[in-house]
C-alpha positions in Angstrom: 69.0 72.3 93.5 67.2 70.4 96.1 69.2 72.2 98.8 68.0 75.5 97.4 64.4 74.3 97.4 64.8 73.0 101.0 66.2 76.3 102.1 63.3 78.2 100.4 60.8 75.9 102.0 62.3 76.5 105.4 62.3 80.2 104.8 58.7 80.5 103.7 57.2 77.6 105.7 56.4 74.0 105.1 55.1 72.6 101.9 56.3 72.9 98.3 57.0 76.6 97.8 57.0 76.6 94.0 53.7 74.8 93.9 52.1 77.1 96.4 53.3 80.3 94.6 52.3 79.0 91.2 48.9 77.9 92.5 48.0 81.5 93.2 49.0 82.8 89.7 48.4 79.8 87.4 45.2 77.8 88.2 45.7 75.3 85.3 47.6 72.3 86.7 49.3 71.3 83.4 50.5 74.8 82.7 51.6 75.1 86.4 53.7 71.9 86.1 55.3 73.3 82.9 56.3 76.5 84.7 57.5 74.6 87.8 59.7 72.4 85.6 61.1 75.4 83.8 61.9 77.1 87.1 63.6 74.0 88.4 65.6 73.7 85.1 66.8 77.3 85.3 67.8 76.8 89.0 69.8 73.8 87.9 71.5 75.7 85.1 72.4 78.5 87.4 73.9 76.1 90.0 75.7 74.3 87.2 77.2 77.5 85.9 78.5 78.5 89.4 80.2 75.1 89.8 81.7 75.3 86.3 83.0 78.8 87.1 84.7 77.6 90.3 86.2 74.6 88.4 87.6 76.9 85.7 89.2 79.0 88.4 90.8 75.9 89.9 92.0 74.9 86.4 93.5 78.4 86.0 95.4 77.9 89.2 96.7 74.6 88.1 97.9 76.0 84.7 99.5 79.0 86.5 101.5 76.7 88.7 102.9 74.9 85.7 104.7 78.2 84.5 108.4 78.5 84.7 108.3 82.2 85.6 107.9 82.8 89.4 105.9 86.0 88.9 103.5 84.3 86.5 103.2 81.3 88.8 102.4 83.4 91.8 100.4 86.3 90.1 97.0 85.1 91.5 98.4 85.0 95.0 100.0 88.4 94.7 96.8 89.9 93.3 94.8 88.3 96.1 97.1 89.6 98.8 96.9 93.2 97.3 93.1 93.0 97.3 92.9 91.8 100.9 95.5 94.3 102.1 93.5 97.1 100.4 90.4 96.0 102.3 92.2 95.8 105.6 94.1 99.1 105.2 91.0 100.9 104.0 89.1 99.7 107.0 91.9 100.7 109.4 92.2 104.1 107.8 88.5 104.8 108.7 89.4 104.6 112.4 92.4 107.0 112.2 91.4 109.6 109.6 88.3 111.8 109.4 87.1 112.2 105.9 85.5 115.5 104.7 81.8 115.5 104.6 81.8 116.3 100.9 83.6 113.0 100.2 81.7 110.7 102.5 79.5 109.1 99.9 82.5 108.3 97.7 84.4 106.8 100.7 81.4 104.7 101.7 81.1 103.4 98.1 84.8 102.6 98.1 84.6 100.7 101.4 81.5 98.8 100.3 83.1 97.7 97.1 86.4 96.9 98.7 85.0 94.9 101.6 82.0 93.2 100.0 83.2 92.6 96.4 86.9 92.4 96.6 87.4 90.4 99.8 84.4 88.2 99.2 85.5 87.2 95.7 89.1 86.5 96.8 87.9 84.3 99.7 85.3 82.5 97.5 88.0 81.9 94.9 90.3 80.1 97.3 87.8 78.5 99.6 84.8 78.0 97.3 82.1 79.4 99.5 79.4 78.8 96.9 79.9 75.0 97.2 78.2 73.2 100.0 80.4 72.8 103.2 80.4 69.3 104.6 80.8 70.7 108.2 77.6 72.8 107.9 75.5 70.0 106.5 76.2 67.7 109.5 74.4 70.0 111.9 
């Protein structure tokens, strides 16, 4: 939560961002502190839910690896490979095939979904991009 606030502070300038924003809308100091604490609590809950979600994905992988069936054991990996191959092949297809003008909106939506949602979710599942990276925090 503090890292999020630090990032927002850097983004909008120095000083306490929550306090400066709430100062403009809520002049009463006691009520402003109540809203500030509520915002901080909600940010904490959101961060906590993201980490619990990643942890449940890791637990799912552990349970899948305990299966006797090879397909059940490797299903997550097969599905991930298919999603990534779909993104790569769809991107390569755009260079070699000219789509009709009538279908361009559909094709753009498909690419956007395939690249942004599919690939990003697979990568974040395996590498946990939502969690802080120790290499980036050393800079």
